[in-house]
N, C-alpha and C positions, 0 to 999 in steps of 0.2 A: 551491573548485570550484563553478561555477555551471552553469546549464542550457545555456549556449552551448558548453561543452566536451564532447568526445565521450562520455566515460564518465559525465559528470555527469547526463545524462538518465536513464540506467538507475539510477544511485544515487538521484537525486531520486525516481524512480518507486518504487523499493524503500522508501525512507524514508517516502514518502507512504502506501504500502500498509501498512507496519508501523504507522504512526501511526493509520491507520483501525482496525486491530485492537486496538492497545494504548493508545490515547489516554487512556482512563479511569484507567490505571495510572500515568500521568505526573503530576508536580507541575504546578501552574499555570504556573510559570516555564518548565519544559521544554516544555509545550504551546505557550505563547506564542512562545517563540523558534523552535521548529520550524515553527510556522505561518508566522511572518513570513519565515523564511529559505527554506523548501522550498515552501510553498504560495503565499505572496504574492510570492516572488522578491525580497525586500528584500536589500540588500547588508549586509555586516557593519557598514559605516559608518552606514548608515541606521538599523539596529537600535541601534547604540551611541548615536547621537544621540537616538533616541526614549527610551532608558532612562538616559541620562547615565552610561554606563559605557564602558570602553575597548573597542576592536575585539577585542583579545586576550581580554578577559573574555567577550564575546559568542561568539567562536570556541570557547572552552573550554566554555561552557554548551551550545552546540550539539553539540560532540563528545561530551560526557558524556551528553547526551540520546540521541544516536545509539547510543552503547554500551548504554544502558539498553534501548532498543528491540531491539537485536540480542540482548541477554541474555534478554529475554522470549521472543523468537523461538526462541532455542536451547533453551529449556526447554519452551515450549508448542507450538511449530511450527504456529501457526494459519495463517500465510501459506503455508507449505509445503503444508499440508493443503488450503488453499483453491486453490492452483495445481494440485495433483493432481486435485482435484475438477473444476476447470475443464477440464483435459486429458481426463479420463475422460468428462465430459459432452459435449465436442466429438466424441470418438471414438464415443460411443454415438449421438449425433445423426447423425453420418455413416453409421453402420451402419444405423440406422432408415431413413434416406433411401434406402439401397440395397436394402431389403427389397421383395419383391413382395407387398405387402398393399394392402388398400383404404385409402382416405383416412380413413375413420372410425377404423380400427385404428391407422393412422399417427399421427393426431391424439391418440388415447388414449395412445400411447407417448410422444409429445412432452409431453403433460400430466404424465406421471409424471416424465419427465426434468426438466421445469421445477420440480418440487417440490424437487429436489436442487440446482438451480442457484442459487447464492447471490451472484450478481454485483451485485444491487441493494444 
């Protein structure tokens, strides 16, 4: 499944986000294959040619690495917590925008919100 297929984009986005959180916990091979496939958009054939292994072996490495990422997420929930924080930050920002307060107070509230916003 690649990025030009309908559900592939959301899967690719999810794997890339999980990768951002859990990359240090992966093996070098897992990091490399996931980067090539999901980040650099290499095909299984391109990766197999690069490493001199079969497409099936590449596929299995990628599937195992995906399972490892999902396993970390099921235990640590870093992505879920991040998404909830983003949702709450957006809600809080929207609420602050609706307040009848001065610009200085509004900016002070936005500064506090920014301290909790971990999108960078």
